C-alpha positions as CSV (number, residue, x, y, z in Angstrom):
1,M,-29.4,108.6,7.0
2,L,-29.7,105.3,8.8
3,S,-32.0,102.8,7.3
4,I,-33.7,100.9,10.1
5,Q,-37.1,99.2,9.7
6,R,-36.8,96.4,12.3
7,V,-34.9,96.3,15.6
8,L,-34.6,93.2,17.5
9,F,-34.2,93.2,21.4
10,P,-33.4,89.8,22.7
11,T,-34.3,89.5,26.6
12,D,-34.1,86.9,29.2
13,F,-35.7,89.3,31.7
14,S,-32.4,89.9,33.5
15,D,-31.1,93.2,34.5
16,G,-28.6,92.9,32.0
17,S,-31.0,92.6,29.1
18,K,-33.3,95.3,30.5
19,R,-30.3,97.8,30.5
20,A,-30.3,97.6,26.8
21,F,-34.0,98.1,26.3
22,P,-33.9,102.1,26.3
23,Q,-31.4,102.0,23.4
24,A,-33.5,99.6,21.5
25,A,-36.9,101.5,21.9
26,Y,-35.3,104.8,21.2
27,L,-33.8,103.9,17.9
28,A,-37.0,102.0,16.8
29,D,-39.1,105.0,17.6
30,W,-36.6,107.5,16.1
31,H,-36.6,105.6,12.8
32,D,-40.4,104.5,12.9
33,A,-39.1,101.0,13.0
34,N,-40.8,97.9,14.3
35,L,-39.5,96.7,17.7
36,H,-39.1,93.0,17.8
37,I,-38.9,91.6,21.4
38,L,-37.7,87.9,21.5
39,N,-37.5,85.7,24.6
40,V,-35.9,82.2,24.3
41,T,-36.8,79.8,27.1
42,G,-37.1,76.2,27.7
43,R,-38.1,73.5,30.2
44,H,-34.5,73.0,31.2
45,Y,-34.2,76.6,32.4
46,H,-34.9,77.2,36.2
47,D,-37.0,80.3,35.2
48,H,-39.0,78.7,32.4
49,E,-42.4,78.9,34.0
50,E,-41.7,82.5,35.2
51,A,-40.8,83.3,31.6
52,R,-43.9,81.9,30.2
53,A,-46.0,83.6,32.7
54,N,-44.6,87.0,32.1
55,F,-44.7,86.9,28.3
56,P,-45.8,88.8,26.2
57,I,-44.4,91.7,28.3
58,P,-47.1,94.2,29.3
59,V,-46.5,97.9,28.2
60,D,-46.3,99.0,31.9
61,A,-43.4,96.5,32.5
62,L,-41.6,97.9,29.4
63,T,-42.3,101.4,30.6
64,E,-40.3,100.7,33.8
65,W,-37.6,99.1,31.6
66,L,-37.4,102.3,29.7
67,Q,-36.2,104.2,32.8
68,H,-37.8,107.5,31.8
69,P,-36.8,110.2,34.2
70,E,-39.3,112.5,35.7
71,K,-37.7,115.3,33.7
72,S,-36.3,114.4,30.2
73,I,-32.7,114.7,29.7
74,T,-32.1,117.7,27.3
75,G,-32.1,116.5,23.7
76,A,-33.6,113.1,24.5
77,N,-37.0,112.2,22.8
78,W,-38.4,109.4,24.8
79,P,-40.4,106.9,22.8
80,D,-44.1,106.4,23.6
81,L,-44.5,102.7,23.9
82,E,-48.3,102.9,23.4
83,T,-47.7,104.1,19.9
84,L,-44.5,102.2,19.1
85,S,-45.0,99.2,16.7
86,I,-44.0,96.1,18.9
87,T,-43.8,92.5,18.0
88,Q,-43.2,89.9,20.7
89,E,-42.3,86.3,20.2
90,Q,-41.3,83.6,22.7
91,V,-39.5,80.3,21.4
92,E,-38.3,77.3,23.3
93,S,-34.7,76.3,22.6
94,A,-31.6,75.1,24.4
95,E,-29.4,77.3,22.0
96,P,-30.4,80.9,22.6
97,A,-27.7,82.5,20.4
98,E,-28.8,80.2,17.5
99,Q,-32.4,81.2,17.8
100,I,-31.6,85.0,18.0
101,V,-29.5,84.7,14.8
102,A,-32.2,82.7,13.0
103,Y,-34.9,85.1,14.1
104,A,-32.7,88.0,12.7
105,E,-32.3,86.3,9.4
106,D,-36.0,85.2,9.1
107,K,-37.4,88.6,9.9
108,A,-34.9,90.6,8.0
109,V,-33.7,92.5,11.1
110,D,-31.6,95.7,10.5
111,L,-30.1,95.9,14.0
112,V,-29.9,93.8,17.2
113,V,-29.7,95.6,20.5
114,M,-28.9,93.4,23.5
115,G,-27.3,93.3,26.9
116,T,-24.0,91.4,27.5
117,H,-24.7,89.7,30.8
118,G,-27.7,87.7,31.6
119,R,-29.3,85.6,34.2
120,R,-27.8,82.3,32.9
121,G,-24.2,81.5,33.1
122,V,-23.6,83.3,36.4
123,D,-19.9,82.5,36.5
124,R,-19.1,84.0,33.2
125,M,-20.1,87.1,31.1
126,L,-23.0,86.4,28.7
127,F,-20.8,88.1,26.2
128,G,-18.5,85.2,26.4
129,S,-21.4,82.9,25.1
130,V,-24.7,84.0,23.9
131,A,-24.0,87.7,23.1
132,E,-20.5,86.9,21.5
133,E,-22.0,84.4,19.3
134,V,-24.8,86.7,18.3
135,V,-22.3,89.6,17.5
136,R,-20.3,87.2,15.4
137,K,-22.8,85.6,13.4
138,A,-25.8,88.1,13.1
139,P,-26.6,89.1,9.6
140,C,-26.8,92.7,10.5
141,P,-25.1,95.3,12.9
142,T,-25.3,95.0,16.5
143,L,-25.4,97.2,19.6
144,T,-24.4,95.7,22.9
145,V,-24.8,97.2,26.3
146,R,-22.6,95.9,29.2
147,N,-24.4,95.1,32.3
148,N,-21.6,95.3,34.8
149,A,-20.1,98.6,33.6
150,D,-19.2,101.1,36.0
151,R,-21.5,103.7,34.8
152,A,-25.0,103.4,33.2
153,P,-25.1,104.0,29.5
154,S,-26.4,107.5,28.6
155,K,-29.8,107.8,27.2
156,A,-28.9,111.0,25.5
157,V,-25.9,110.3,23.4
158,R,-23.7,113.4,23.0
159,R,-20.4,112.0,21.9
160,V,-19.8,109.0,19.5
161,L,-16.4,107.5,19.2
162,A,-15.1,105.8,16.1
163,P,-11.7,104.1,16.3
164,I,-10.3,103.6,12.9
165,D,-7.2,101.9,11.4
166,F,-7.7,103.3,7.8
167,S,-8.9,100.1,6.6
168,D,-12.1,99.7,4.4
169,A,-13.8,98.3,7.3
170,S,-13.0,101.1,9.6
171,K,-14.3,103.5,7.1
172,V,-17.6,101.6,7.2
173,A,-17.6,102.3,11.0
174,V,-17.0,106.0,10.3
175,Q,-20.1,106.1,8.0
176,H,-22.2,104.6,10.6
177,A,-20.7,106.8,13.5
178,K,-21.9,109.9,11.3
179,E,-25.3,108.7,10.8
180,I,-25.8,107.5,14.6
181,A,-24.4,111.0,15.5
182,L,-26.9,112.7,13.4
183,T,-29.7,110.7,14.9
184,Y,-28.7,111.7,18.5
185,G,-27.4,115.2,17.5
186,A,-24.0,114.1,18.9
187,E,-20.4,115.0,18.3
188,V,-18.0,112.4,16.5
189,D,-14.4,111.5,17.8
190,L,-12.1,109.8,15.4
191,L,-9.2,108.0,17.0
192,H,-6.3,106.2,15.5
193,V,-3.7,104.3,17.5
194,V,-0.1,104.0,16.2
195,E,1.4,100.8,17.4
196,E,5.2,101.1,17.6
197,P,7.0,98.1,16.2
198,V,8.6,95.8,18.7
199,Y,11.2,93.3,17.3
200,P,12.1,90.0,19.1
201,S,15.7,89.7,20.5
202,A,16.1,86.8,18.2
203,Y,16.2,89.3,15.3
204,G,19.8,90.2,16.6
205,Y,19.4,94.0,16.5
206,E,17.6,96.9,18.1
207,A,14.9,98.7,16.3
208,A,15.7,102.2,15.1
209,A,13.9,105.1,16.9
210,F,10.5,105.4,15.9
211,P,9.6,109.0,14.6
212,T,6.6,109.2,16.8
213,A,5.9,113.0,16.5
214,E,6.2,112.9,12.8
215,V,4.0,110.0,12.4
216,L,1.3,111.4,14.6
217,E,1.3,114.6,12.8
218,N,0.8,112.8,9.6
219,V,-2.0,110.6,10.9
220,E,-3.9,113.6,12.2
221,A,-3.6,115.1,8.9
222,Q,-5.1,111.9,7.5
223,L,-8.0,111.9,10.0
224,A,-8.8,115.6,9.3
225,D,-9.1,114.7,5.5
226,L,-11.2,111.7,6.4
227,A,-13.4,113.7,8.7
228,R,-14.0,116.4,5.9
229,E,-14.6,113.8,3.3
230,K,-16.9,111.2,5.2
231,I,-18.4,113.4,7.9
232,G,-18.3,117.0,6.8
233,Y,-19.6,118.9,9.7
234,E,-17.8,120.8,12.5
235,H,-18.6,118.8,15.6
236,I,-15.6,116.5,15.1
237,M,-12.6,115.8,17.4
238,I,-9.7,113.9,16.1
239,E,-6.6,112.2,17.9
240,A,-3.8,110.2,17.1
241,R,-1.8,108.5,19.9
242,T,0.7,105.5,20.2
243,G,0.4,102.4,22.3
244,E,-1.5,99.1,22.3
245,P,-4.8,99.9,20.4
246,S,-7.4,98.3,22.4
247,R,-6.0,99.7,25.7
248,E,-5.6,103.2,24.2
249,I,-9.3,103.0,23.0
250,L,-10.7,102.0,26.4
251,D,-8.5,104.7,28.0
252,Y,-9.9,107.3,25.5
253,I,-13.4,106.2,26.3
254,D,-12.9,106.5,30.0
255,N,-11.3,109.9,30.0
256,N,-13.3,111.8,27.3
257,E,-17.0,111.2,28.3
258,V,-17.8,109.0,25.4
259,D,-21.4,107.8,25.3
260,L,-21.4,105.3,22.3
261,T,-18.4,103.5,20.5
262,V,-18.7,102.5,16.9
263,I,-16.3,99.7,15.8
264,A,-16.0,97.5,12.7
265,T,-15.3,93.9,12.6
266,H,-12.8,92.5,10.1
267,G,-14.8,89.5,8.8
268,R,-14.7,87.6,5.5
269,T,-17.6,86.8,3.4
270,G,-18.6,83.2,3.6
271,L,-17.2,82.3,7.0
272,D,-19.6,80.6,9.3
273,R,-18.0,82.4,12.2
274,M,-17.4,86.1,12.1
275,L,-13.8,87.0,12.9
276,M,-14.1,90.0,15.0
277,G,-10.2,90.6,15.8
278,S,-8.6,91.0,19.2
279,V,-9.1,94.9,19.3
280,A,-12.8,94.8,18.6
281,E,-13.3,91.8,20.9
282,R,-11.6,93.4,23.9
283,V,-13.5,96.8,23.3
284,L,-16.7,95.0,23.2
285,R,-15.9,93.1,26.5
286,Q,-14.6,95.8,28.4
287,S,-16.0,99.1,27.1
288,P,-18.4,100.9,29.7
289,T,-20.2,102.5,26.8
290,P,-22.6,100.7,24.5
291,V,-20.7,99.4,21.4
292,F,-22.1,99.4,18.0
293,V,-20.5,96.7,15.7
294,A,-20.6,97.4,11.9
295,K,-20.0,94.5,9.6
296,P,-18.5,95.5,6.3
297,D,-19.6,92.1,4.7
298,R,-23.0,92.1,6.3
299,T,-26.2,94.3,6.2
300,S,-25.3,98.1,6.3
301,L,-27.7,100.6,8.0
302,V,-26.3,103.4,5.8
303,S,-28.6,104.0,2.8
304,P,-26.4,103.2,-0.5
305,D,-28.0,106.3,-2.1
306,A,-26.9,108.7,0.9
307,P,-25.0,111.6,-0.5
308,E,-21.3,112.2,0.4
309,A,-20.9,114.8,3.1
310,P,-19.9,118.2,1.8
311,A,-16.3,119.4,2.2
312,V,-15.9,121.8,5.1
313,Q,-14.1,124.8,3.9
314,N,-11.2,126.0,6.1
């Protein structure tokens, strides 16, 4: 199961940050975790006085952010904010990302949940500045919710996508996808994209025909084995396809009613800057779904003593 004791929700009161609040509150409530709400402000911000006046955020305002429908979506247990353990803190700084990461480190936060488009930096995605830096440098997994996506993120997650490349990092993502799916009672999709080799003309010869059908068949067999070994329950879809990975992943999300995407970064321990890689970064920037980023060399939410999934008998 997932081990979550502290969830951090950074907010700048923008619609972008509010969009991520239901996911933060739901996960904190489900895991009996403390929800930390952090606002970074400063006198140089045009909304500084407004931020000071509206903090700490009253429960009735947070309830509006929760976007609780009149009739709950089937399968969604909505948190009671009156009983949820909530800690609120406001700090002044000109470096919001630095403060968010420092807070996560100081409070031993297990998961950061945040929006990717805020009030500041109107001419660019917040993900290109604050959220991107937090995703790269946070000591724990992150869950980002895009503000300008075409559709609102589902509050009842029914389908979780885990794109994998069979690396150790992507297998960590599969472990998290499984546990997240169990939290929501969702299905899991495993997707692998085979890149066909392209040789520059300077090599002086044309590439041999790529055995696509054979390769895809082999990959899907490997995906099936991985599903049995790491997930072990029947609500799993597997698919192998060819193409450019990030483009195919985004296409799969658009056409398969995916509610949440779980992807791993390929970082190196000791680097000050987390190297996400072009595929993960493009998915984070463009996915209409919330994106959970697992970090193989940072804190994991999967309990180390969690038993392996039992094999499914055919």
